[in-house]
C-alpha positions, 0 to 999 in steps of 0.5 A, a space after each residue: 167480308 172475311 167468311 165470304 174470302 173463306 168461302 171463295 178460298 174454299 171453293 177454289 182449293 176445292 176445285 183445283 184439287 190441292 192438298 193445303 198442307 202439302 202445299 203449305 209445306 211445299 211454300 215453306 222450303 221453297 222459301 228457306 230455299 229462296 233465302 239460301 240463294 240470296 245469301 250464296 248469291 252474295 245479296 243478288 236478286 238475280 238468281 231469286 227472280 230467275 227461281 222465282 219464275 221457275 217456281 211458278 211455273 212449276 207451280 202452275 204444272 202442278 196445279 195441271 196435273 193435279 186435275 188429272 185422274 189417276 185413272 187417265 194416267 194409267 191408260 196413258 202410261 203406255 203411250 208416255 213409256 214409248 214416248 219417253 224411250 223415243 226421246 231416249 234415243 234421239 239424244 243419243 243420236 241427236 242430243 246436245 252436249 255440255 259439260 262432257 255429257 250429252 243429255 238435252 234434246 234442242 228444239 230452237 226455242 226450247 231445250 229440255 232433258 228428257 230423262 228429267 220426264 221419265 222420273 215421273 213416267 217410269 213409275 207411272 208405266 210400273 205401276 199401272 203394269 204391276 196394278 192390272 192383277 192383283 197383288 203381288 205380282 206374277 212373274 210375268 208382269 214382274 219381267 215386264 216391268 224389270 224389262 222396262 226399267 232396264 231399257 230406261 237406265 241403260 239409255 240414260 247410263 249412255 248419255 252418260 248420267 250415272 246418278 239420274 239412271 240409278 235414281 230413275 231405276 230406283 223409282 221403278 224398283 220402289 214400285 215392285 218394293 211396295 207391290 210385295 213382289 218377292 225375287 224366288 229362283 230357288 225353294 230354299 230360303 237359304 240357297 236363294 239369298 245366297 244365289 242372289 248375293 252371287 247375281 249381286 256380286 257379279 254385277 258389281 264386279 261387270 259395271 266396276 270393270 266394264 260399264 263405270 268410267 274412269 271419272 265416275 271409279 274416281 269419284 268413288 275411290 275419293 268417297 273413301 280417301 278424299 283427303 289423297 287428292 284435295 285439290 282434284 277430285 277430293 276438292 268439292 266433299 272436303 271443302 263442303 265438310 269444312 262448311 258443314 262443321 264450321 257452322 256450329 249450332 247456330 251458324 255464323 249468319 247469312 251471307 257471313 260463311 266463309 266457303 261460299 261467301 269466298 267461292 272455296 265452295 263449288 255449286 254452292 247455289 245447286 248441288 252444295 247449296 246444304 253446305 251453305 245452309 249448314 254454315 249459315 243457319 248452323 246445326 238449327 238451320 239444318 234441324 228445321 230443313 229436316 224437319 219440314 223434309 220429314 213432315 212433305 215425306 209424312 204427308 206424302 205417304 199419308 195421301 198415298 195409303 188412303 187411295 182406294 186402288 193399288 195403281 194410285 196407292 203404288 204410285 204414291 207410295 214409289 213418288 214419296 219414296 224417291 222424294 226421299 231418296 233425293 234428299 237422302 242422296 243429296 245430304 249424303 253426297 256433301 256430307 261425304 257419306 255418298 259419292 259426288 253425283 249430281 243431284 240438287 237439294 228437293 225445292 232448294 238449289 237453284 233450277 228448273 227442270 228438277 223443279 219441274 218434276 218435282 212439282 208434277 209429282 206433288 201434282 201426282 200425289 194431290 191428284 190420287 189423294 182428291 180423285 177417290 171413288 167410283 166416279 173417278 175409278 170406274 169411268 
C-alpha cells in the first residue's frame, strides 16, 4: 500500500513539474506566516482562513505556470509587455483610487493592480530581448531593454507607487547584470567611472527636486532621524524598532507582544509583520525565518544555474534575486535601515496580489528547471 501511494505521488510530481524541495520550503514558511498572522490578529481565525484561500489560489497559479515551457514564455514576452503597458496606461486614465493613489483597475467583479503583473512580465521581456544573441549583449538590445524598463518604471511611479516602480526597475536591471552587460561610455576606466558617477549624482538631484513628492522626501529624511517626528512620520519606525528590540533571544510568546497586541504597531499583519515575529518569537524565530528564506533563495539560484539556455538562466536568476530583494527591503524597512516603502514580507504578510506574483515566479523557476532538453528548446 505504501509503495503504491509513493508511486502515485511520484507520478503526480513528475506530471505537474514540481520541485519538491522548493515546494516544501514554500509550505514551511507559509505555515510560519499563518502562525504569526493568527497571533497578530489577536487569535482570530478569520484572516487565517482568508490567507489560506489566497495560498490555495496562488498555489494553483504556481502549478499552472510550472507546466508552461520557457520557450512559450519567451515567444509571448512582446505581447505580455504590450498588454502590461496598456493596462498601466488604463490605470492612469480610468483607474480606481484609494489611499491617495490610483493603482487599481476595477472590472466589476474583479479589482486588480496591473503593476503586480509587471513584476513577472518585465524580467520575462528583458530576458527575451537579451537572450536573442550571444552574451554579453550588444548596445542595441541593451538600449531597448533600458527603454522598456524606463517606460514601465515611469508609468508606475505616476500612480504614484515609488516603491513598486523601483523594485520592478530593479527586476529588469538584474537581468542586465546577469547577462554581463557593461556600461562603457569612455575608454579610460577611471574617466568612465567618473562620468557614470556624475550621471548618477545628476539623476538623484533631478529626482529629489523634481520627481519625488513631499511625503516621499519626508520618509527618506525620517529614516535618518525618526525621533524628529515620533507621533507622525517617525511613528512606524520607532514602534517597529521597539517591538524588534523587546523580543530578546526567545521572544515574549505568541499573542504576548505588547506592541502588536495593544495596537501600537501599525500594519502588523502586512508590512510590519516581521516586527510581530521578532517580538513574539525573538532572535530564534528571526533566525528560523532567515534560514528558510536563505534555503529558498539558494534553491532558486541552484535550479536556475542548471538550465541549458540563456533565456532560462537569466530569467531564473533574476527572479531569485527579486525574491531576495523583497525580503531585504521589508526587513530593512521595519528595522529602520531603509525608508518605509510598503513592501510586504514574502509568503508571510497577509495579502493576495503579491502572493500570486510570488507563486507565479516560483512556478516559472520550476518550469525552467523541469523543461530541459532539445524537445523543449527547439520547438
